[in-house]
C-alpha positions, 0 to 999 in steps of 0.5 A, spaced: 508 477 484 508 482 479 506 489 482 502 494 479 507 499 477 514 498 477 516 505 475 519 509 481 525 504 483 527 503 476 527 511 475 532 512 481 536 506 479 538 510 472 539 516 475 534 520 475 535 522 483 528 522 485 520 521 482 516 526 483 509 530 481 506 536 480 499 537 483 497 541 479 497 536 473 494 530 478 487 526 477 481 531 478 486 537 477 488 541 471 491 535 467 488 529 470 480 530 467 475 527 473 472 532 478 471 527 484 471 531 490 476 526 492 481 528 486 481 522 482 475 523 478 472 515 480 465 516 483 464 509 487 457 506 486 451 509 490 447 504 495 442 503 490 446 501 484 449 495 488 447 488 487 441 487 491 440 482 497 439 475 494 432 471 494 431 468 502 437 471 504 436 476 512 438 483 510 441 486 517 437 490 521 441 493 526 448 495 527 450 489 531 447 484 525 452 488 520 458 487 525 456 479 525 456 479 518 463 483 518 466 478 522 464 472 518 467 476 511 474 476 515 474 469 516 473 468 509 479 468 504 474 470 498 476 477 497 483 475 496 480 470 492 477 476 487 483 480 488 487 474 485 483 473 480 483 480 477 490 480 477 491 473 474 486 477 468 490 483 468 497 480 467 494 475 461 493 481 457 498 482 451 498 490 453 501 489 459 508 490 457 515 491 460 518 498 460 518 501 453 525 505 451 524 511 455 524 506 461 517 507 463 511 502 462 507 503 456 500 506 455 494 501 454 486 500 454 482 494 455 475 492 457 471 486 459 477 481 459 476 474 463 478 468 464 474 461 462 470 460 468 472 466 472 468 470 476 471 477 475 471 481 468 477 486 468 478 493 465 484 497 465 488 503 463 494 507 463 496 514 460 502 518 461 507 523 458 513 526 459 516 532 456 524 535 457 527 541 455 534 543 455 538 539 460 534 534 462 532 532 455 540 531 454 540 527 461 534 523 458 537 521 451 543 518 455 539 514 460 535 511 455 543 509 452 545 507 459 539 503 460 540 499 453 548 498 455 545 495 462 540 490 458 547 488 453 551 487 458 545 482 461 544 479 455 552 478 454 553 475 462 547 470 459 551 467 454 557 462 454 562 462 453 562 470 455 565 474 452 569 479 457 572 483 452 565 486 449 563 487 457 569 490 459 568 495 453 561 496 454 563 498 462 568 503 460 562 506 455 557 506 461 562 510 466 563 515 460 556 516 459 555 516 467 560 522 467 557 526 461 551 525 465 554 528 471 557 534 467 551 536 464 550 544 463 543 545 466 540 553 464 535 556 469 528 554 467 529 547 465 524 542 466 523 535 467 515 533 467 512 526 467 505 524 468 501 518 469 494 515 470 492 508 472 485 504 473 484 497 475 477 495 475 473 488 476 466 487 476 464 480 479 460 477 473 458 471 477 456 470 485 462 467 488 462 463 494 467 461 499 467 458 507 460 460 507 461 467 504 458 469 498 460 476 494 454 478 489 454 478 481 455 486 480 459 487 485 465 492 483 472 493 486 476 498 483 483 502 484 485 509 481 491 511 481 495 518 479 502 519 479 506 525 477 512 529 476 515 537 476 522 539 476 525 545 475 533 548 475 533 554 479 539 555 478 544 554 472 549 549 473 549 542 474 544 537 476 546 537 483 547 545 483 540 547 485 533 545 483 526 545 486 520 540 484 513 539 486 510 532 487 503 529 488 501 521 489 494 520 490 490 513 489 483 511 491 481 505 493 474 503 491 469 497 493 462 496 493 459 489 494 454 485 497 455 479 501 452 474 505 453 470 510 450 465 514 448 471 520 445 475 513 447 480 508 449 487 507 452 492 502 458 495 503 461 502 499 469 502 501 471 509 497 477 512 501 483 516 497 490 518 500 494 523 498 502 525 499 503 532 496 511 533 496 515 540 495 523 540 495 529 543 493 536 540 491 542 544 492 549 544 492 548 536 495 543 538 499 536 535 499 531 538 504 523 537 503 516 537 506 511 532 505 503 533 507 498 527 507 491 527 507 486 521 508 479 522 506 473 517 505 469 512 509 466 505 509 459 505 509 455 499 511 448 498 509 442 493 511 434 492 510 431 497 505 438 500 504 439 503 511 445 505 513 448 501 519 455 503 520 459 509 517 466 509 519 469 515 516 477 515 514 480 522 516 488 519 517 492 513 517 489 510 523 482 510 520 485 508 514 488 501 517 482 500 521 478 500 515 482 496 511 482 491 517 475 491 517 475 488 510 481 483 510 481 476 511 483 475 519 486 468 520 489 469 527 484 467 533 484 471 539 486 467 545 486 471 551 487 465 556 494 464 552 496 471 552 502 473 555 503 479 561 507 485 559 509 490 565 511 496 564 518 498 561 520 491 560 523 489 553 520 482 551 522 478 545 518 474 541 518 471 534 511 469 528 505 471 532 505 472 539 499 475 543 500 480 550 495 482 555 496 489 559 492 491 566 490 498 564 487 504 568 482 508 565 484 515 563 491 513 563 496 514 556 500 507 554 505 508 549 507 501 545 514 501 541 516 494 537 521 492 532 524 487 528 530 484 526 532 486 519 537 480 518 537 473 515 529 471 515 526 477 517 519 479 519 520 486 517 513 488 515 510 487 522 503 488 524 501 490 531 493 490 533 490 491 539 484 487 543 478 489 548 477 483 553 470 483 549 475 481 543 474 487 539 480 490 535 481 497 536 487 498 532 491 494 528 497 498 524 503 497 520 506 503 524 505 511 526 508 514 519 507 521 522 514 519 526 518 518 520 521 512 517 525 509 522 521 511 528 514 509 526 514 502 530 509 506 535 502 507 538 499 510 544 492 510 546 488 512 552 484 506 556 477 508 557 476 503 562 480 499 567 481 492 565 485 488 561 487 489 553 491 484 549 497 486 544 498 481 538 503 482 534 504 478 527 507 478 520 503 482 515 505 477 510 503 470 512 509 465 511 514 470 514 518 469 520 523 472 524 524 475 531 521 482 534 521 486 541 515 490 544 515 494 550 510 499 552 510 504 558 506 510 561 512 515 561 511 516 553 520 515 553 522 510 549 526 505 552 533 502 547 530 497 543 534 491 541 531 485 537 534 478 540 534 471 535 531 467 541 524 463 542 518 467 543 516 468 550 509 469 547 504 465 545 506 462 538 499 460 533 499 455 529 498 456 522 492 455 519 492 451 512 490 454 505 491 460 508 491 466 502 496 472 503 492 478 507 491 485 503 497 489 505 495 496 508 498 502 505 505 505 508 507 513 508 505 514 501 511 517 497 515 510 501 509 506 500 507 508 493 514 508 490 514 501 493 507 499 488 504 496 494 497 499 493 491 497 497 486 491 496 490 490 489 496 489 492 500 483 490 
């Protein structure tokens, strides 16, 4: 599957060291246009602009009614199907090219494209601009040549007989260019700046029904995204001598739709924005940086007469994850009778999907750690979910990114009542399998982890047939966005 943007990894591949952004030029800022308080410049529809409830439907009147409809929505892959169709339309457009000669995606804009007999029309646009001065301009020119030589080598390697002499000559030229690039002399104030704004919008053109769930005509799914870079030389010398940068990556996830199930109808507006601002310095091969992340927005659910029945604020990583879960296809059954009990500080190894139970005491804080086997058929993107005994999910997370990349597979909670809670471990991408280890305690001291390639000790659920891939939830922004996995439209 193709991803929305591939720019970051490619830039690092050719040696620009770091993709970063200028916060002042971001969407809604000085250079991005817009002006929405979330900073992306896109305003979500108001509830009065959403499709009306279908004739003969039963609009929800209470929060319990709305939650019942949400549960039914999670049992259907209908939102995944709409997402997949948006991507299919997107990639059928001739404007969607590979990298252009400055090794970024090309600009484009199109509107109201659709598939024959499809359910959505898609509009999308991308604008970007790069400016370089001094040594950065020289570096960009050399990188362009390096990129072209790599392409030539790849082409030669695909032709038979292979012209090894020509490949050797090109590789020698590459070595020379790389050495030349590494010795470019930069002056104080030399600057590299790159801005990119993108938006993909899908509108449902006729009502779509799947597994008893219907999304009304006129429903909207939209993803504005901004990515910017500003890097400058602070001490004359080579590229590794001294430079500073600022960065900001920001995107917004908008889903505004009317859904009808056997239990009733509701209107849903998810409008949440994520931003990571990074400032840093690279001096004499020492890299220092700070990152600030913000989450904002809400998930609102409306019922009869557009009454607001659920107002769930998005204010941090955990609430972002839960908002995603509340609108995600959930094929995993909650079967508490099959759960395997966990004992404090006793590590348990498992694989695929397993359910565990913890006997908790009200007022006590519980700490959960998990790890995965990164070799072979790995299940790297493990998610962990917590259930109360009545089946209500109280957390659903990939990890706690405030702890950093290597220590993020952690969650803690304080029990509000004594009794049993349940912890499910499952792969974020269906079809993945592998091995994991999980452990909990009340001391907050993490035991050493060792994932074993053994059969699971927890319950392994049978897979449902014909399941769609669940939307991947966002990870720590500057890592997550650089890997091009973005919310509802993620492939």
